Each structure stands twice: as C-alpha cells, then as structure tokens.
C-alpha positions in Angstrom: 19.5 -16.7 -62.9 23.1 -16.1 -62.0 24.2 -14.6 -58.6 26.0 -11.7 -60.5 22.8 -10.9 -62.3 20.8 -11.0 -59.0 23.3 -8.5 -57.4 22.9 -6.3 -60.4 19.2 -6.2 -60.0 19.3 -5.5 -56.2 21.7 -2.7 -56.6 19.6 -1.3 -59.4 16.5 -1.5 -57.2 18.5 0.3 -54.4 19.5 3.0 -56.9 15.9 3.5 -58.2 14.7 3.9 -54.6 17.4 6.3 -53.9 16.5 8.4 -56.8 12.8 8.4 -55.9 13.8 9.6 -52.3 15.3 12.6 -54.0 12.8 13.2 -56.8 9.3 12.6 -55.0 8.1 15.0 -52.3 7.4 13.7 -48.8 3.7 14.2 -49.2 1.4 13.9 -52.4 -2.1 14.6 -52.4 -4.4 12.7 -54.9 -8.1 13.7 -54.2 -8.7 12.6 -50.7 -5.7 10.2 -50.6 -2.4 11.3 -49.0 0.6 9.5 -50.2 3.8 9.8 -48.3 7.4 9.1 -49.2 10.5 9.1 -47.1 13.5 11.5 -47.8 17.0 10.4 -48.6 18.3 11.8 -45.4 15.9 9.9 -43.3 17.0 6.5 -45.1 20.8 7.3 -44.3 19.9 8.4 -40.9 21.3 11.9 -41.5 18.4 13.8 -40.1 18.6 15.0 -36.4 16.3 12.9 -33.9 14.6 15.4 -31.7 15.5 18.9 -30.7 18.8 20.2 -29.7 17.3 20.9 -26.1 16.1 17.5 -25.8 19.5 16.1 -26.6 21.3 18.4 -24.1 18.7 17.2 -21.5 19.2 13.6 -22.3 23.1 13.9 -22.3 23.0 15.5 -18.9 20.8 12.7 -17.6 23.2 10.1 -19.0 26.1 11.8 -17.4 24.3 12.1 -14.1 23.1 8.4 -14.0 25.8 6.5 -15.9 27.7 5.7 -12.6 24.7 5.4 -10.4 24.7 2.3 -8.5 21.7 0.7 -7.1 22.4 -2.9 -6.0 19.6 -5.3 -6.4 18.9 -8.8 -5.0 20.9 -11.4 -6.7 22.9 -9.2 -9.0 25.8 -6.6 -9.0 25.4 -3.1 -10.3 27.5 -4.0 -13.1 25.1 -6.8 -14.5 24.0 -6.3 -18.2 20.6 -5.1 -18.9 17.9 -7.5 -18.9 17.2 -8.9 -22.5 13.7 -7.8 -23.8 12.7 -11.6 -23.7 13.0 -11.4 -19.8 10.6 -8.5 -19.2 7.1 -9.1 -18.4 5.2 -7.4 -21.1 1.4 -6.6 -21.2 -1.0 -5.9 -23.7 0.2 -2.5 -24.4 3.2 -3.9 -26.4 2.6 -7.5 -27.2 -1.2 -8.2 -27.8 -2.0 -5.4 -30.3 0.1 -3.7 -32.8 -0.3 0.2 -32.8 -2.4 1.9 -35.4 0.2 3.7 -37.7 -2.4 5.7 -39.5 -2.2 8.8 -36.8 0.4 11.0 -38.5 -1.5 14.2 -37.5 -3.5 14.8 -34.2 -5.3 18.0 -33.3 -4.2 18.1 -29.6 -6.0 20.6 -27.6 -3.9 23.0 -25.2 -4.0 22.2 -21.6 -4.1 25.0 -19.1 -1.6 25.1 -16.4 -2.7 24.8 -12.9 -0.6 25.8 -9.8 -0.6 22.9 -7.3 0.0 22.8 -3.7 3.6 22.9 -2.5 3.1 20.5 0.5 1.3 17.6 -1.1 3.1 15.0 0.9 2.4 16.6 4.3 0.4 13.5 5.6 3.1 11.2 4.6 5.7 13.3 6.3 3.6 13.6 9.5 3.4 9.6 9.4 7.0 9.1 9.1 7.5 11.1 12.4 6.2 8.0 14.1 8.3 5.5 12.2 10.5 4.9 15.0 7.6 3.8 17.1 5.0 2.0 14.5 4.8 0.8 10.9 4.2 3.4 8.3 2.8 2.1 5.2 3.2 3.0 1.4 1.2 1.1 -1.2 2.3 1.3 -4.8 -0.2 0.3 -7.3 0.6 0.2 -11.0 0.5 -1.5 -14.3 3.1 -3.9 -15.7 5.8 -1.2 -15.6 6.3 -2.1 -11.9 5.9 -5.8 -12.3 8.9 -7.9 -10.7 9.1 -5.4 -7.9 10.8 -2.9 -10.5 11.0 0.6 -9.4 9.3 -0.3 -6.2 12.2 -2.2 -5.0 14.5 0.7 -5.3 12.0 3.0 -3.4 11.5 0.5 -0.7 15.2 0.4 0.0 15.7 4.0 0.0 12.8 4.7 2.4 13.9 1.8 4.8 17.5 3.0 4.7 16.4 6.4 5.9 13.6 5.6 8.1 14.0 1.9 9.1 11.7 -1.1 8.5 12.0 -4.3 6.7 10.2 -6.9 4.8 8.5 -6.7 1.2 5.1 -5.8 2.5 2.0 -7.6 0.8 2.0 -10.5 -1.3 -0.8 -12.6 -3.0 -1.3 -16.2 -1.8 -0.1 -17.3 -5.1 2.3 -15.2 -7.1 1.7 -15.5 -10.7 4.3 -13.1 -11.9 7.7 -13.6 -10.2 9.3 -10.9 -8.3 13.1 -9.9 -7.9 12.8 -10.2 -4.1 10.8 -13.1 -2.8 10.4 -16.6 -4.0 7.1 -18.1 -3.2 5.9 -21.8 -3.4 2.4 -22.8 -2.7 1.2 -26.2 -1.9 -2.3 -27.4 -1.7 -3.3 -30.7 -0.1 0.2 -31.8 -0.7 0.5 -30.9 -4.4 2.7 -27.9 -5.4 0.9 -25.5 -7.4 1.9 -24.1 -10.8 0.7 -20.9 -12.4 -2.1 -22.7 -14.3 -2.8 -25.1 -11.2 -3.2 -22.4 -8.5 -6.4 -21.9 -6.4 -9.4 -20.0 -8.0 -9.2 -16.4 -7.9 -11.1 -13.2 -8.6 -9.3 -10.1 -9.9 -10.6 -6.4 -10.1 -8.6 -6.1 -13.3 -7.7 -8.4 -16.3 -10.2 -10.9 -17.8 -13.8 -10.0 -17.0 -14.6 -13.8 -16.3 -12.6 -13.2 -13.1 -14.8 -10.5 -11.6 -17.0 -10.9 -8.7 -20.2 -9.0 -8.0 -19.7 -7.9 -4.2 -16.6 -6.0 -4.7 -14.7 -7.9 -2.0 -11.0 -8.0 -3.7 -9.2 -6.9 -0.7 -6.3 -4.2 -1.0 -4.4 -6.0 -3.8 -7.3 -6.2 -6.1 -7.4 -9.8 -6.0 -8.5 -12.8 -3.8 -7.6 -16.6 -3.6 -10.2 -19.2 -2.5 -9.3 -22.3 -0.3 -11.7 -25.2 0.0 -15.4 -24.8 -0.8 -17.5 -22.6 1.6 -20.9 -24.0 0.2 -19.7 -27.7 0.4 -17.9 -27.1 3.7 -15.0 -28.7 1.9 -11.7 -27.8 3.8 -8.1 -27.6 2.1 -4.7 -27.4 3.5 -2.5 -24.7 1.8 1.1 -24.2 2.8 2.9 -20.9 1.4 6.7 -20.9 1.8 8.6 -17.7 1.2 12.2 -17.1 0.9 14.5 -14.3 -0.6 15.5 -14.7 -4.0 19.2 -13.6 -3.2 21.7 -14.0 -0.5 22.7 -10.4 0.3 21.2 -9.0 3.5 19.0 -6.3 2.2 16.4 -4.8 4.4 13.4 -6.2 2.5 14.5 -9.9 3.2 14.2 -9.4 7.0 10.8 -9.4 8.8 9.7 -10.1 12.3 6.0 -9.8 11.8 3.2 -11.6 9.6 -0.1 -10.1 8.8 -2.9 -12.1 7.1 -6.1 -10.8 5.6 -8.7 -13.6 5.1 -12.5 -14.1 5.3 -13.8 -17.6 6.4 -13.0 -20.4 8.7 -9.2 -21.1 8.9 -6.7 -22.6 11.2 -3.4 -20.6 10.7 0.1 -21.8 11.5 3.5 -20.0 10.8 6.4 -22.1 11.3 4.3 -24.4 13.4 2.9 -21.8 15.7 -0.9 -21.4 15.9 -2.5 -18.0 15.1 -5.8 -16.7 16.7 -8.7 -17.0 14.1 -9.1 -13.4 12.8 -10.0 -11.6 9.6 -6.8 -9.7 10.1 -4.3 -11.9 12.0 -1.1 -10.4 13.3 1.6 -12.8 14.2 5.0 -11.4 15.8 7.8 -13.7 15.5 10.2 -14.3 18.2 13.2 -13.4 16.2 13.8 -11.5 12.8 13.8 -14.0 9.9 14.1 -14.2 6.0 11.8 -17.2 5.4 8.8 -18.8 6.8 5.9 -21.5 6.2 2.4 -20.1 6.5 -0.1 -23.0 6.8 -3.8 -22.4 6.2 -6.3 -25.3 7.0 -10.0 -24.6 6.3 -12.1 -22.8 3.8 -12.5 -19.1 2.8 -11.0 -16.3 0.9 -7.3 -15.1 1.3 -6.7 -11.4 0.2 -3.1 -10.9 1.1 -0.1 -11.9 3.1 2.3 -9.3 4.5 5.8 -9.8 5.6 6.9 -6.8 7.5 8.4 -5.3 10.7 6.7 -3.8 13.8 8.1 -0.4 13.2 9.7 1.6 10.2 8.6 1.9 6.6 6.8 -1.2 4.8 6.3 -0.6 1.0 4.0 -2.7 -1.0 4.4 -3.6 -4.7 0.9 -4.2 -6.4 1.2 -4.6 -10.3 -1.8 -5.0 -12.4 -1.0 -6.1 -15.6 -2.9 -4.4 -18.5 -4.8 -2.1 -16.2 -5.5 1.7 -16.9 -6.1 2.4 -13.2 -9.8 2.9 -13.2 -10.8 0.0 -11.1 -10.4 1.2 -7.5 -14.0 2.3 -7.4 -15.1 -1.4 -7.9 -13.2 -2.4 -4.7 -15.5 -2.4 -1.6 -14.8 0.9 0.1 -15.3 -0.3 3.5 -12.8 -3.3 3.0 -10.3 -0.7 1.7 -10.9 1.9 4.4 -10.4 -0.7 7.1 -7.2 -1.9 5.7 -5.6 1.4 5.3 -6.7 2.4 8.8 -5.4 -0.6 10.5 -2.1 -0.5 8.7 -1.4 3.1 9.0 -1.1 3.7 5.2 0.2 7.2 4.8 1.3 7.2 1.1 -0.7 5.7 -1.8 1.3 5.7 -5.2 -0.7 5.3 -8.4 1.2 4.5 -11.5 -1.1 4.2 -14.4 -2.0 5.7 -17.9 0.3 3.8 -20.5 -2.2 1.2 -21.2 -4.8 3.7 -22.5 -2.3 5.2 -25.0 -2.1 2.7 -27.9 -5.6 2.0 -28.3 -6.9 5.5 -28.4 -6.7 8.0 -31.0 -8.7 10.9 -30.0 -7.8 13.6 -27.4 -11.3 13.3 -26.2 -10.9 9.7 -25.3 -7.7 10.3 -23.4 -9.4 13.1 -21.5 -12.1 10.9 -20.5 -9.6 8.3 -19.1 -8.0 11.1 -17.1 -11.5 12.1 -15.6 -12.0 8.5 -14.8 -8.5 8.5 -12.9 -9.8 11.6 -11.1 -12.7 9.6 -9.7 -10.1 6.9 -8.4 -8.1 9.6 -6.7 -11.0 10.9 -5.1 -12.3 7.5 -3.9 -9.0 6.5 -2.5 -8.7 9.8 -0.7 -12.2 9.0 1.0 -10.9 5.5 1.8 -7.7 6.8 3.0 -8.1 10.5 4.5 -4.9 10.4 6.4 -2.7 9.3 3.5 -0.9 11.4 0.8 -1.5 10.3 -2.8 1.2 10.6 -5.5 0.4 9.9 -9.2 3.1 8.7 -11.4 2.3 9.2 -15.1 3.5 7.0 -18.0 7.0 7.1 -19.5 7.7 7.6 -23.2 6.2 5.0 -25.5 7.0 4.4 -29.0 4.8 3.8 -32.1 5.5 3.6 -35.9 4.3 6.8 -37.9 5.0 7.0 -41.4 7.7 4.4 -41.2 9.4 6.3 -38.3 9.7 5.3 -34.6 8.6 7.9 -32.5 6.4 8.9 -29.3 2.7 8.3 -29.4 1.3 11.8 -30.4 -1.2 11.7 -27.4 1.2 10.7 -24.9 2.6 14.3 -24.0 -1.0 15.3 -23.9 -2.2 12.8 -21.3 1.0 13.6 -19.3 -0.1 17.3 -19.2 -3.7 16.3 -18.4 -2.6 14.2 -15.5 -0.3 17.0 -14.2 -3.3 19.3 -14.3 -5.6 16.8 -12.7 -3.2 16.1 -9.8 -2.8 19.9 -9.3 -6.5 20.5 -9.1 -7.0 17.4 -6.7 -4.0 18.7 -4.4 -2.0 15.5 -5.0 1.6 14.9 -5.9 2.5 14.2 -9.6 5.8 12.8 -10.9 6.1 12.7 -14.6 8.0 9.7 -15.9 7.8 11.2 -19.4 9.6 14.3 -18.2 12.1 12.5 -16.2 13.1 10.2 -19.2 13.7 13.3 -21.4 10.4 14.0 -23.2 9.6 13.1 -26.9 11.5 10.2 -28.4 13.6 9.6 -25.1 12.7 6.1 -25.1 15.0 5.6 -28.3 17.9 6.8 -26.2 16.9 4.8 -23.1 17.0 1.8 -25.5 20.3 2.7 -26.9 21.7 3.1 -23.2 20.2 -0.3 -22.2 17.6 1.1 -19.9 14.6 0.0 -21.9 13.6 -3.1 -23.9 12.9 -3.6 -27.6 9.0 -3.2 -27.0 9.4 0.5 -26.5 7.5 0.6 -23.5 9.1 -1.0 -20.6 12.1 -0.4 -18.5 15.0 -2.9 -18.3 15.9 -3.8 -14.7 18.7 -1.2 -14.9 16.3 1.3 -16.3 13.8 0.6 -13.6 16.6 1.2 -11.0 17.3 4.6 -12.5 13.4 5.4 -12.8 12.8 4.1 -9.0 15.8 6.4 -7.9 14.5 9.3 -9.5 11.0 8.7 -8.0 12.7 8.2 -4.6 14.7 11.6 -4.9 11.4 13.4 -5.8 9.6 11.9 -2.7 12.5 12.5 -0.3 12.8 16.0 -1.7 9.4 16.8 -1.1 9.0 15.5 2.5 
C-alpha cells in the first residue's frame, strides 16, 4: 500500500476515535458489565488535574523549595535530578503491575483523634546531653530511604545543630550502595561482590533468608564469618571511605562500634580490640577511612562509624518491607542495643509497600493494626526513646487509562495518623507534604520523583529530608 493511503487511513482512524469520544458516554452499563470511554477533553489534556486548592498548595511548595540548597556528597546543589534508571526500585514499582480495575472503592471515614503536642519529649531530653555523650537516631524504612536518601539530609541538619559525626551503623557487606560511604569487603584475600558475599539472614525479604531464633541484630540482618559448627575460621577485612571529598560531618568519625556474636580477633588499622559482643574502639584521631579486620567465626550484626558525643543517625533501609517485622527480632537483643547506644529517637518509615497489592480498606486497616503492634514492641524495647512514624508519599497507578493516586493511599495516611495519635507518637505525612492527591505527577514534572511514580529522585529526597528535619526541629 502506498504511504499516502496509509497516512489517510491513520488520519481517518484518529478522526473516528475523536467522534467516538464526543458521541459515546463515559460509562455504559450492559447488564453486569460496565464499559468506559474517555472524553475528548481528556485526550487533548484540556481537563484540569486536581482541585484548585491542590494546585495552589503545590505552587506555593514549588516557590518555597525551588531555590533550596542541600549539598550532598559528591555533587553540587545544581546537579540534575537522577535518572529513573539510577534509582533503587523495590517490588512496589517493578515486580508487579498494579491492578487497574479499581475505579471505585468504598472508603470508610476515619475518626480524627487529637494527639499529644509533646511527642518528641524524650528525644529533646536526650539532646540536652549531646555535648557530653552520643545521642542516637535510628531511621528504619523501605526502599524510599535506600542510598541514605532523606536520612542523609536529616543527619546533616541534626549534626550541624547538635554536633556529632559519622554515618552510624553499616552492615558488614553493603548490597545497596549508599551516597555517603564506600565499602569493600575481602574474605580470605578475595574481594566480595554482592553475589559472592558472606552468608546472611534477614528479617525481611525472601523467606529463605529467615532464622528461627530471632537474632537479627538492630539492622534486621546478620552476616556469618567462618563456620561455628566445624570451627572453621575466616579472615574478613572491611574497608570504608567517604564517597565524596567534601568535608561533611558524616565523613569524620573517631570511634568504631562492632556488634558480633562468636569468637573473633578484631583489628582496626592494625590495632587490636578486646573480644566482646559490643566492641567499642576509640581512635587516637578523627578519620574518614579505616580497615576493620575480623579473624575467627561467628555472627556480625553491625559496624558503626561515629563520634564520642553529638548525634549519630543510622540509615536502615529494608527493601520491599511493610514494616511489620520488628516483632520477629529478639527483644532482648534490641533492648540491649537501644540502651547501650542511648537511642532517643526511632523513625519508622513504612506503608507504601502495602498499597499496590491491596484493594480492600479492611486489608489496609489490618496492615495499620500490625504496624501499631510494631510501635508498641519498639516502645517496650526502647522506653527512653521517642518514636516518629513517617507515612508513605503519593504513589501513582493507572485507573481507566488515567494516571492517578492509588485510591486507598489517602485512607492509609489517615489511619496511620490516627494510630500515631492514639499511641502518643509523632507522625509526619509525606503524602500531605507532597501536596496530596496526584501530587506525584507534579513532583515528576519538577524532577523530584522518578518515572515509576513511587520513589523520589535524589533532589526530591533532599527536599523531603529537609521537610522532615524541619518537622523534627520545630517540635523539639
């Protein structure tokens, strides 16, 4: 067929579709079957996206943050937003396509509950001692905080105000690279890759990596060196150094903590440590890099780079996790860690991974109730710490051919806020901070979110981290 005839057929098809958009109704009911058809205005992009109040709120937010400068390791504030391919995406966005049949959901109303006004009192009291001892902040979350995103900005803000240094806890092997610290692990002289690393157990992720005794440590994961059954010893050397060359507070540390179980001989830069389940080694001078050597067999739960005083902020991402796993970690192990490290703030950033795979409000309500149990469990383990829950940000799905917010996401946000008020903990709504319904579309347009409609770009994570920091500092 001639190209001219092909072009005529294409234009005729377009014209026919346009006529159908005008003539056919948006909904046609044929028995129990509902047929939907788009409108011409939607095709041409002429319909408004969201309400006027949402647009005004977003425009105000853009104006406020467009000139915000939050420098990060290895890059300048003017760096372009990370491409979607550079993001670490979990099962929320990549492994399953959302169900597009949920055009209408009967969402129950949520009763408003007045929360306490001084929910960060324990953290504030701890900070009063920051000039004499270490005050610890533990930030747990899903893939939204991978790469030290959000946590990095919070850490810098708190260390600027209250002092302190170092990045806090690291796993023996870092399978997800961070923006702050470069780690290399060598076992018996062989450099380990992500696939070659030592055997691990995780409290989240694939079930084949679980263990029965609950001894996962404060990071929810443990690495094994040697073989305790065969009494086989290995030599593992962990090298750490900053990713960038700029002198940020988190790159400097003068103390190293090591949480292990087993029989190890420990050396840091050639200096022997005492054999202990919680080894603390104070270095002669502040440094930005070191080599930790472990010879023996046993379990390694975490390594912490920190200072003797000031604020230490840990970044603990759990990819694909809904946050309902803390009750599977041994309570004695957690309580000992929180007490010995003077942990005064625990941040739980979860909820987003439950949204794409649940279509019923009752299921979402059940997830929130499970998260309530986690809050109570951590409170028992860390009675002297404040708890801050960070809800999921806006997330996008396809409904009737349109990209929009998951219908149950606002409902989960309200339920989480209500749960936090009832449990007397702090709550920070990423969803409201972003601008509410369909705000992710605007964040994408501004280069603050990736094409997956779930995760922030690095620039977006800086803005979200800055807003989280402002919330915490304002409520101290």
